[in-house]
N, C-alpha and C positions, 0 to 999 in steps of 0.2 A: 401418367402424370395427372390425369383427371381424378383418379381414385385417391392419389396422395393429397391433392388439393382439397377434396371433400373431407378427407379424414382430418386434415389439419383444421379446417373451418369448423367441423363439428365438435372439436374439443375445446374451442375458445369459449370463455364465459361459463365453464363447467362449474359444478357445485364446489369442488375443492378450491378453485381459483376465486370464486365469490367469497367463500369463507375466509380465504387468506386476506382479501381486501378488508373485510370487516375486522379481522384480527389485527391488521396493520393500523386501522383507524383507532381501535381500542388501545393499542400499544402507544399510538401518538398521544391520545388523551392522558394515559397513565404517565407518560414521560413529561407531558406538559404540567400535570399536577405536581410531579416531584420537583420540577424546577421553577414552579410558580408562574410560568409564562401564560398559563391559562387564565390568570387573573389580570395580566397586564395588557393583553390584546383585546380588540373589539371595543375600545373606549367610545369610538364614534357611534357604533350601533347602540351601545348602552345609553349614550347621551340622547340619541333620537328617541329611544323608548321612553326615557324620562320626560322629554318634551311632549310626546304624544299623550302620556298619562296626565300631565299637567293641563294640556289643552282640554281633554275630556272632563277632568275633575273640576276645572275652574272655568268652564265655558261661559258661565254667567258673568265672569269678570272681564271677558274680552270686550273691549270698548266698541261701541257702535258709531263713534264720532267720525271715523274714516270709513266711508263706503259701507256702513252697516255690517262690518265684517263679523261682528258677534252674532247677529241674526242669521247670516249666511252659514256660519259654522254650526249653529244650533239646528238649522233646517236639515242638514245632512249629517248630523252628529252620529247616528248609528253606523254609518258607513266608515267612520274612522277606525272601527274595529278590524277592517280588512288589512290594515297596516301591521297588525299584531303578528299574524303568521308569516308575513314577509320579513319582518325584523327577526323573527325566530329562525327562519332559514339562514339569514346572514349570520346570526349569532352562532349557529351550528357549523356553518362553513368556516367561520373564523376560529372555531374551537375555543370560544371564549365563555368561561363560566360567569364572568361579570356581566356580559351581554345577555346571557340566558336568564340570569336572575332579574336583570333590569326589565326584560320583556314581560316578566310576570306582572309588573306594575300596571301597564295599560290594560293587560288582560283582566286583572282584578277590577279595575275601574269600570271597564266596559260591562262586565258581568253585574256589577253593582247598579249601573245605570239602566241596563236593558235586559238583564237576565230574566226578570219577571215576565217580559213580553214573549219569551221563547215558548213558554208553556201555555197550553189551552186552558183558559179560565172560564170558559162558557159553561152554562148549565141548561137543563131543560126547562120548559115552561115559558112564562111571560104573558102578560095581559095584552100586549100591543107590540106590533112590529112597525118600525118606521124606516124610511129610506130617503137618501138624498143623492142627487146626481147633477153635476154640471154637464148639461147636454151638448155644450159646445155650439156657439153661434154659427159655425161653419159645418155643422153635422150634415153629411150628405143624405142621411136616411132618418129623418125625425120620426116617421111612422114606425119604422122598425125599432127604434130606440124606445118609443112610447109603449109598444107592445111588450118589449122585454121588461120594462119597468112595471107594467101592469101585471106581468106574470111573476113578479117577485114575491107576492103574498103579503106585502106590506099594507097596513090599513091607512097609513098616512104617508104621502110622498111629497118631497120638496124638489123642485127643479130650479136650476139657475142657468143664466145665459139664454133666456128665451128671447127670440127675435119676433118682430111683428109678422114676418113671413112664415115662420114655423109655428107660431102660437096656435093658429086655427087647427093645425094637424094634431098637436098635443091635446087640445081641448076635445076634439072629435074622438080620438082613439081612447083617451083615458076616461071619457065619460061613460064608456061601457062598463068600467069597473068602479069608478069613483064618481058618485053623483054630486059631490060637493067640491067646490074649488074656490080659491081666492088668489087673484093675480094682481100684483102691483109692479109696474115697470118690467124689469127683466127676470123677476123671480115669482114663483107661484107655489101653492099648496093644493094638492088633490087629496080628498079624504073620503072614506066610506062612512064617516060620521058627520053630523051637522057641524058647520063652522059659524062662528059669530064674532062680532067685534073685530073684524079684519081691517087693518089699516097699515099704511106705509110707515117705515121707521127711517128717520133721517140719520144717515151715517156719513154726512158731510162730503158727499160726492157731487152734488149738483143735479143728480137724477136718481131715480128710485132703484136701489138694488138690495132692499131689505124690507121685510114685512113682519107683522105680528098678528096672530089670530088665536081664537080659542076653539079647541076641539071638544065637542060634547059627546064623550064616549060612554058606553054602558058602565064603565068603571069610575066615571066621574070626569069632571072638566080638567083640562090642563092647557097651558099656553104653549104655542109653537112659534118660535122665531125662525125665519129663513133669512140667510144673509149671504151675499157674495161680495167679499171684500175686494178692494182693488188689487190688480195683478202686481207682481214684483218682477224685476228684471235684473240680470247680472250683466253689467256693462264694464268694459275695460277702463273707460274714462270716468266712471261714476261709482263703481262697485255695485253693491246690492241696493238698488233703488227701491225703497220700501216706505218712503215718507208718507205718501197718501194712504197706503194700507194701514200704517200705524195709527194715523189720525182717525180712520174709520173704525179701527178696533177699539179705540178709546171711546168713541161715540156709541158704539154698540154695547160696550161694557156699562156705560152710564144708563142706557135704556133698560138693560137687564137688571141692573142694581135697583133702579127705581120702580120696577114692576113688582107689585105686592103679591102676585100670585105665588102660591107655594110650589106647585108642580109645573115645571117648565122644561121644554126640550128645544135645543138649538140645533138646527140642521143647516148645512151649507158648505160652500167653498170659501174657506177663510184665507186661502193663499198663504198658509203658514202651518207649522207643526206645533204640537203641544209643547215642544222644548223651546220654541221661539219666544224669548222674553217679551217681544213687542206685542204679543197677543195676551199678555198677562191680565189686562183689564177684563178680558172675557174668561180666560182659562182659570183664573184664580177664584172665580165664583161657581164654576161648574165642574162636573166630572166627565171625563172622556169614557164613552162606553167601550171603546177599544182597549183602553188602559185597564178598565175595571173588569171586563168580561170578554175580551177578544182572544183570538188565537193567532199569535205572531204579531208582526208589526202593522199589518193591514194597510200597506202602501197603496195609494190610489192614483198616483200621477207620476209620470205619463203612463197611459194605459198600455202602450206597447212594451214598456219595461219600467214598471212602477219603482220609484226611488224614494218617494216621500208621501206621507199621509197628510195632504192639505185639505181633504174633504172630511169634515168632522161631524160627529154626532155627540152632543154634550147635554147633560141633564142636571136638573136640580129638583130634589124632592121626590124622585122616582129611582127605582133600583135597576141598574143594568143587569141583564141576564145573559145576553149573547150579543156579539158584534162581529161582523164579517164584511168582506167585499163581495160584490155581485159580479157576474160575468161581463165581459167587455161588450160595449154597444158601439155605435158609430162615433162616439165621442172620444176625445183625448184624455178623459178622466174615466176611472172605474166608478160605478155606483157603490155606495156603502150602505149597510143596513144594520139595524140593532133591534133586539127584543128587550122590553123593559117590563117591570112590575109596577103597576100604578098603586 
């Protein structure tokens, strides 16, 4: 009896049987095509695919009046592409040619929006490497974080969310690598090159979370802005609460617009992605180093499972060469870095 049982089990799922299943599936598809049912079924899947394509293609038209839903959609816009393979599976299970064709629409829209980010656009060289990091006010290891930042190789480093308790540690550790610094409120710049004309920038928050300084590098002077825009929250009763962030972005954009310097680098945690229309007062004036010379999406937050790039390096009057994320520190953000040609 045992031998018969083993023999019977060993023949299940054999090659001929698997081939017969595939043959039956192909026969079903051919039969459906002959009687046109392959075009009539799967209408719901096709409709969902069209809606997904419209959301991605017309994301800038989604209103922000109710819960800032437009900005919320734009923050996580690349992740909408995950629905494409799900819809494709349902289309195939329904054996619907209509649904399969419809699923091509969001796939093409996603590729048009983000296909360029998939490929590595970085190149060798660069006159200067800069880095920015939200070190997290609750960071349990500021000394370790400072040492990792110092080991990044960047000539200019911006830090956000500095606290009075942790600031002496950052000053002490980073002084070994960076002899020059400028700190205003909760943000600071550390540099291997002299700094001048350092001053706070008013971003309409009531306390200082932005500064501007001039870096005197061997390749010439350039301005550095460091900013930490207000945080945003997703609340069930209020939606995407980003009003204060949006007002600060407007104020920062005005400061950058009115700055007459030709070469400018913005470093910081903007609490928004380059797709977020609310940051357009800033993003419309500057180039993202990640978009111009990065490899992949460069997501920086949260550090444990990065889902969005809210830590930005943007430039005006200089050429991005390479942009990347740095290894995790004790913060809930990843540091980001970029090399540029001055």
